[in-house]
N, C-alpha and C positions, 0 to 999 in steps of 0.2 A: 605433474604436480606432486608435491611431497606427500608422504603417508599421513602427516599430521592433519591435512585437510580431509582425507578419506576417513580417518578415524573420527574426526569431529562430525562429519556428515553422517556416518553410520550411527553414531551415538545420539545425535539430534533426532534423526528419523525414529529410532527406537523409543526415545524419550517422549516424542510427540505423536506417537502412533495412536490412531483412533480405533474404536472397536470394529471388528470385522463386519458387523452388521451394517455399517455405513458404506461398505464396499471396499474394494482392493485399492491399496496405495493411497489412502487418505491420511492427511497430516493435520494434526491439531495446531492451531496458531498458538504461539507462546506469548503470554503477556506477563510472565513472571521473571523475565530477564533475558530472553533469547529471541525477541521479536522486534519488529519495526518501531513500535511505539517505545520500546525500551531504548532503542538507538537514539530517539529524540530525547529521552530522559538523560542519556549519557552526555549529550551536548550540554544540558543544563548542569549536570554534575561537574563537568570539566570547567566551565566558564563561570558559573555562579551557583554553587550547590544549594544555597539557601532558597533558591527559587523552587526547588523540588517540593517544598513544604507550603508553598503559597497556594491559596485557592482550596476549594472543597467541591468534589473530591480531589485529593492530592494526585500529582503525577505518578505514573508507574515507576517502579524501580529501574535504575539504569541497566543498560545491556551489560551482561556479566558472563563471559565465556567459562568462568570457573564453575558454573552450575553443571557443566558437562562432567565434572569430576574426573577429568583426564589429566594426569600430571604434566604430560608434555604440552598440552594446550594451555594449562594454567601457567606453566613456566614461561611459555612464549608470550602470553598476554602480559604477564607482570614485567617481563624484560622489556617489552615494547613500551609499556606505560612509563617505565623508569628511565627511558633514554634521554628525555629532556622535558622541561616544562611545556605546557600547552597554553598558548595565548590566542591563537587564531584557528577557527574551525570552519571548514566549508563542507556542507552536506550536499552532495550531488546525487540527485535521484534520477536515474535513467529508467523511464517508464518501460516496463516489460522486459528488462534485462534480467531474467530469472537466473538463479544459481545454476540450475542444470544447463540452461542455454549458454551461460558464460563458460562453464567448465568445458562444454563441447567446443566452443569457439577457441578456447585456449588450447585444448588438446589437438585441434586440427589446424592451428597456426594462423587463424584469422585475426587475432588481436595481440601482436607481439608486445606492444607497450603494456597492456594490462597483464599479460602473462609474466613479463619481467617484474612488474610492480608487485604482483601477488607473492613472489618468492624473495623479494628484496629484504635485506636486514632491517630496513626502516618501515616495514609493513607488517600488519597482522591481517590474516584472511581466513574466513570460515563461512559456512552458511548460517542464515538466520531464517525466521519465518515472517511472512506477511501477516495481515489481519484477515478477518472473515466478515463479509465476503471479500475475496481477493480482487477487488475492483478499485479503480484509481481514486474516485472521490472518497471512499472509505479510508483507504490507505494513506492518502495525502493528508487527510484530516488528522489521523493518528500521528503522522510524522510532524505535523505542525503544532500538536498539542501535548504529546507524550501521554495520551489517554487512549483507552480501548474504545471500540465502537459502542459498547454498552454504556459508556459514560458520555461520549460526545454526540451520539444520536444520528450520525450520517451512516445509515445501515445498508446503502447500496446505491447503484446508479439511478434507479427509479424506486421511490419510496412513497408510501401512503402517508400523507400529512393530514391528520384530523383537523389541524388548524384551518385548512382550506378545503377539506372534504374531497381531496383528489390525490391521484398518484402524481408526484412531482418528478420530472426529469431533472436531476441535480446538475447535470452537465450544462443544460441550457437554462436552468432555473425557470422552467415553464411547465404547464400541465402536460402530462405524458399522454393523455387520452383525449384531449380537445384538438380540434382541427385548426390549430394556430401555433405559430412559432414565437409569439410574443411572450417575453418573460413576465413574471409576476412583478407588479409594482411593489415598492417598499411598504406601502400601506397594506398590502395583502400578505406578503411574506418577506420579512426584512432580513437580508443576510447579516446585517450588523448585530442582530439580536438572536441569531439562529442557534449558536452553540452555547451550552451551559458551562463550558470549561474555558480557561484562558489559553492563549497561544504562546508559543516560545518567543516570538518576536517581541511582543508586548512585555512579557516577563523580563526578558534580557535587557530591553531598553530601560525599563524601570530600575534595573540594577546597575545601569551605567555602561552596559556593553554596547559597542558600535555594531549595528545590525543592518544588513542589506539583503534584498531579494533580487536575484538575477533570473529573469524569466522571459519567455516569448512575449513579444510586444503586445500581441492581441489579448493576452490574459490580464493585462493591467486593468484594474477596476472591474473585472468580471466578478460574478457572484461568488465563485469559489475562492478567488483571491481575497474578496472582502471578508467572507466568514472565517477564513483561516488566518487572517492577519489583522482582524478588527482591533482598533485602538493603537496600532503601531505606526510609527513613522516609516518603517520599512515597506509597509503596504501602500504607501502613497509617495512621498518625496524620496524615499530610499529605494524605490523600485527601479532597477536597472534593466531596460528593455534590450532584447537582442532580436536580430532577424534570423540568424542561423546559430546552431550550437557553437560553431567555430568562432563566430564573433563574440558570443557570450563568454567563451573561455578566454579570448583575448582581452576583453574588458575586465574580466575577473583578474587575470594576471597583472594587468596594469595597476589595478587597485590594490592588490596584495603587495606589490613591490613598493608601494608607498606607505604600507602599514608600519607603525612603530611597535614597541612592546605592549602598547595598550591593547586590551582584549577585543576581539571581534568575532561575529558569526555571520556567515553568508549562506543563504539557501539558493541552490541552483537546480532547476528542473528542466529535463529534456524529454519531450513527448515523441520524437521522431521514430524511435525504435518500436514503440507500441503501434503506431500507425502502419508501419511496414509489416508488423506481425499480423495485425488484423486483416490487412489486404492480401498479403502474399503467404502468410503462415510463418510461425516461429522456425528459425533456422533455414528458411528459404534463402535463395541467392540474394534477394533484395534485402532481407533482414540482415544477412551477413555483411552486405555492402554498407548498410547504414551503421552497424556497430563498428566496422573497420574504419569508416570515416571518423567516427567519434574517437576511436583509439588513436588515429593519427593526430587529430587535433589536440587531444589530451597530452600526448607526448610533446608536440611542438609548442603549445601555448602554456602548458602548466608544468608537466613533470620535469622537463629539461631546464627551462629558464629559472624555475624556482628552487632548483636543487640546493640543498644546504640550509634551507630555512626550517630547521628541525622543530621550531615551536609552532609551525603551521601544519594543521592536519587536514587532509582531504579524505572525507568519508564518502565512499562510493557504494551506494545501495540501490535497490529497486523498490517499486511499490508492489510488484507481483511478477510472476512469470506468465507464460502462455502455453496453451496446448492446441493441437489441431482439432478441428471439428469434422466429424464424418457426416456428410450429408444424408447418409442412410441411417444415422442414429440421432435424429432430431424428433422430439415429440412436439407436435403442434397442438397446443392446448385448445385452440378454437374448434378443433374437431372432436372435442369431448364435452358436449353441452351438459351432460349429466353432472360432470364435475364442476364446470364453471357456474352452473345455476345455483350451486351451493355457496357462492361467494357474493358478498356485498360490494367488493372491489374487484374490478377486472384483474386477472392474474398477470399483470405487467410488473407488479412490485417485485423487487429483488433483481436477480440476474439469471442468466440462462442455466446456471448450475445450482441455483438456490432460489426458488420462487416462493415468496411470502404469500400465504393463503389467508385471506381475511374472511372468516366464515359467518354466514347467517346463523341465527340461534339454533343450537342443538344439531348442527350439521357435521360435527367432527367424526362421529362413527360412520356416517354415510360416505364421507370423503375417504377415510382410511380404508373402508371396505372396497370402494371403487378402485383405488390405486392398487390394492393387493390383488384384485381380480383382473384388472384390465391393463395395468401399467407395470409389467413385470420388471422392467429395467429401472424402476424408480421406487423410492420409499418416502414416507413422510415422517418428519421429526417434529415433535411438539415443541412449542416455545419453551416450556419448562425444561425439557430434555436438552435442548440446544444450549440453554443458559448453564445448566448443570454440567454439560460436557466442556464448558469453557470456550465455546466457539466465538462468542462476542466479547469476552472479557474474563477476568478472574471470577470464578463462581462465588467466592466469598465476599466479593464487593457487590453492593446493591446496583441493580440495573436502573438507569434513569427512566423516569415515568414515560417520557416520549419515546424512548428506545423500545420499551415494552410494547407500546401500541404499534410502532412501525414494523416490528418483526412479524406481526400477524399472529394467527393461532397455530398454524402448521407450516412447516417448510417442506416443499417438494424438492427432492434432491435425487440426482442420478446415482445409481450404485457404482457405475463404472465410468465410461467415457461418453455418455449420452449428454444431450442438452435439450432444453425446452424453451419454446418461443410461443408468443400469443399473437393471434391475428392471422391474416391470410398467408399462405405459403409465399415466400419471397426469397430472394438471394440473401445469404447471411455471410458474415465474416468467415474467412478461412481459419483464422486464429481467434481463440476466445480465452477468457479468464473469468474468475469469480468463484470458482469452486475450491475444493479441498485437496485436489491431486497434488502430488509433490512438484510437478512441473509448474503449477500455478502458485503453490504456497512457498516454496523455497526461494529465498533471495540472497544475493551476496552481501557480505559485510566485509569491506576492505577499508581498513584504517591505514592511511599512508602518510608518513612524515616526509616533507620535502627535503 
C-alpha cells in the first residue's frame, strides 16, 4: 500500500487519540468529519445537499479528508472528486471488515480485487472511525441517519429503556433479562416511532432520489430495518432481498446497468464476515475465506462488468472492526454482588467493553471505590465525562434526553484488552467488538468510481 494511506492512518490515530487514563491504544470516534456518520452525510451532500439542513437536530457534516491537513491527502481527495459528476451512490457496509483487518488481508494477498481497487486511479482510500459503542445496531443507525448516537439514541446492543422499564435486546427487539424470545409488541415499543431523527432513505426519496435497500432476506420488516428506514418506500416495496452476498451483488449489478443519468442511492449490507469473526476470530482462516469470497464476487459481479461508469460510486465501509477475546481476561460481573447490588438495572446494558451502570441513589462513590480496589483492569467513566470526551457525539451538541437516560450513570470499561459479561460463566465469542481499541474503532473508507 502507498505511503499516503500510512500517513493518513498515523495522522487520524494521533488526531483521535484518547487520554492515557482510558488505557492503551484507545481511539476517539470522529463525528466532526472523519467518521461513519459523516460518510452517511457525504451521501446526502453528493445527491441532494439541501437534505443536510432538514430536521432538528441537523445531520452531521459530510466526511472530509481535508481535516487531516495533509496536502497529499487533500490533493488526492480533490482530484478524485473532480473526475466526474456523481449520479449514483452505493453504500456497501461489510460488517466487521475493520481497517486493520482489511490492511492485513491486502498485505497478505487474500483480497486481490480490493487491493487493486484501493490503489486504482478511480479510487480514494483511507481509514475512518466507527461510532461508540462500536456495535452493529449503533453503527448502522448512524449510517442510516447521519447522526451520532447521542442524537439517535441507539446506544448499544442491549439498552435500558425506561419506556418499558427493562433492558432491551435491540437485535431481537425483546427483553434482555426475561425468559422469553418474544419481541415487543408495537403497542409496547414501536420501531416506527423509536428514532427522534430522520433517515437517509426517507430524506432522499422526498427529494426525488431513487432509493433501494439490498439486504439479507430475513431482515426485511425486522425491527432494525423498520426503525432505520421508517417512512421510506425503500424499507418496504424498495427492499431487494438476497440469499447470499454474491446474489445480492448480481442483483445490484443488473439494476445499476439499467440506471440512467437520474440520481439514485442503494444501501447494501453484508453480515457474514462479522458472523465468522465472532465464531472463529478476526483474521482466522474462516474469516479470511469469507472476505476472499466477497472479494471474488465483488470483482465478478460489480467491479469488472460496471467498469467505465464513472458517475457511479461504490462506497465500501464497515460498521466496526473486531478483536480477539482472551478467555483469561474476562470479568464476570455476576461474581461481584457488592457491585451489582448498587444497581437498579442488571449490568447487561451496553456491551462487553462498555457496561452502562444504572445506580441506585447515592451509590456512585461506592461503585467507584469498589472498581478501584477490586477490578484493577477496569475503570469507570461518568456519563458527563463520556459526553465531554465526545464518545457518543460532538460535545457541543446537546445529547437527546433518552440517550442521557440510556447511558446510565457510570460506564465500566477495560483499560486494555479485557471484557466483562453478566450471568453465569458460559462460552463466549472468540471475536468481540464494542470498545475503543483501534482494531474495533478503525474502519475503511473506499470510494470507488466504476
